[in-house]
C-alpha positions in Angstrom: 73.2 40.8 -78.4 72.4 44.4 -78.8 71.0 46.3 -75.8 67.5 47.9 -76.1 69.4 51.3 -76.1 71.3 50.3 -79.2 68.3 48.8 -81.0 66.2 51.9 -80.3 69.1 54.2 -81.3 69.4 52.4 -84.7 65.7 52.6 -85.3 65.6 56.3 -84.4 68.5 57.0 -86.8 66.8 55.0 -89.5 63.6 56.9 -89.0 65.5 60.2 -89.3 67.3 58.9 -92.4 64.0 58.1 -94.1 62.9 61.7 -93.5 66.3 63.3 -94.0 65.2 66.0 -96.3 62.1 67.0 -94.3 63.7 69.0 -91.5 63.5 68.5 -87.8 61.2 65.7 -86.6 59.2 65.7 -83.4 60.4 63.2 -80.8 56.8 62.0 -80.3 56.5 61.2 -84.0 59.7 59.1 -84.0 58.5 57.3 -80.8 55.1 56.5 -82.3 56.4 55.3 -85.7 59.2 53.2 -84.1 57.2 52.0 -81.1 59.8 53.4 -78.6 58.8 54.8 -75.2 59.2 58.6 -75.4 61.1 59.0 -72.1 63.6 56.3 -73.2 63.9 57.9 -76.7 64.6 61.3 -75.1 67.6 59.8 -73.3 68.8 58.0 -76.5 68.6 61.1 -78.6 70.6 63.1 -76.0 73.3 60.5 -76.2 73.1 60.5 -80.1 73.4 64.3 -80.0 76.4 64.1 -77.7 78.1 61.7 -80.1 77.4 63.9 -83.1 74.8 61.8 -84.9 71.8 64.1 -84.4 71.1 67.7 -83.8 68.1 69.4 -82.3 66.2 72.6 -82.7 63.9 74.0 -80.0 60.6 75.9 -80.5 58.0 75.8 -83.2 59.1 73.7 -86.1 61.8 72.2 -83.9 62.7 68.6 -83.3 65.6 66.3 -84.2 67.4 65.8 -87.4 70.6 64.0 -88.5 73.8 66.0 -88.0 75.4 64.0 -90.8 74.1 62.6 -94.1 72.7 59.1 -93.8 75.5 57.9 -96.1 78.1 59.1 -93.6 76.6 57.1 -90.6 77.3 53.4 -90.3 75.4 50.9 -88.3 78.6 50.0 -86.6 79.3 53.6 -85.4 75.8 53.9 -83.8 76.0 50.5 -82.2 79.5 51.3 -80.7 78.3 54.7 -79.5 75.4 53.0 -77.6 76.9 49.7 -76.5 80.7 50.1 -76.8 82.8 47.4 -78.5 81.3 44.9 -80.8 83.5 42.1 -79.5 81.7 39.2 -77.9 84.6 38.8 -75.4 87.1 41.3 -74.1 90.2 39.6 -75.4 89.2 40.1 -79.0 88.1 43.7 -78.7 90.0 46.2 -80.9 89.2 49.3 -78.8 88.7 47.8 -75.3 91.0 44.9 -75.2 91.6 43.1 -71.9 92.7 39.6 -71.1 89.9 37.2 -70.5 91.8 34.9 -68.1 92.3 31.9 -70.3 95.5 30.0 -69.4 97.1 30.1 -73.0 95.8 33.1 -74.9 98.3 32.7 -77.7 96.8 29.3 -78.7 93.2 29.7 -77.4 90.8 28.3 -80.0 87.9 30.1 -78.3 89.7 33.4 -78.7 90.3 32.6 -82.4 86.6 31.7 -83.0 85.3 34.8 -81.2 87.8 36.9 -83.1 86.2 35.6 -86.4 82.8 36.4 -85.0 83.9 39.9 -84.1 85.5 40.5 -87.4 82.5 39.3 -89.4 80.1 41.4 -87.3 82.3 44.5 -87.6 82.7 44.1 -91.3 78.9 44.0 -91.9 78.1 46.8 -89.4 80.9 49.1 -90.6 80.0 48.8 -94.3 76.3 49.3 -93.8 75.2 52.9 -93.9 71.9 54.4 -92.9 71.4 55.6 -96.5 71.5 51.9 -97.6 69.1 50.9 -94.8 66.7 53.7 -95.6 66.7 52.8 -99.3 66.1 49.2 -98.5 63.3 50.1 -96.0 61.7 52.4 -98.5 61.9 49.7 -101.2 60.1 47.3 -98.8 57.4 49.9 -98.0 56.9 50.6 -101.7 56.6 46.9 -102.6 54.2 46.3 -99.7 52.1 49.2 -100.8 52.0 47.9 -104.4 50.9 44.5 -103.3 47.7 46.0 -101.9 47.0 48.3 -104.8 44.0 46.7 -106.5 40.4 47.5 -107.4 37.4 45.3 -106.5 
């Protein structure tokens, strides 16, 4: 399960992806649109800045923007930056492997099953870019708006 930190980070990156061409976005605007506490979002954006996903500009007209194009940022990269490895147990982690303590790791069926889970999750998260997510989100917004476009 993703932490609140990772969930909010992905929502903030999605928000910035939807507004990618519009310049820096105020933190309070992101927080309001995404229903994220401002103080928590500030911490998350600092972490995202340190990991190279966002940049900030101070002063009038300042705020946060993506440091990379949405097509260059994957869901997996952001989740890993916030939560660390995607693996459900340490013995199947690619980047933070450690033995889990089972008596026969070479034949452990649990390890095998959790490795499949890890691989499936990583495959989806690593192929999903924020450009795709923004496009899908905008498409959903557009279809929702059209469904309410009528005259009485």
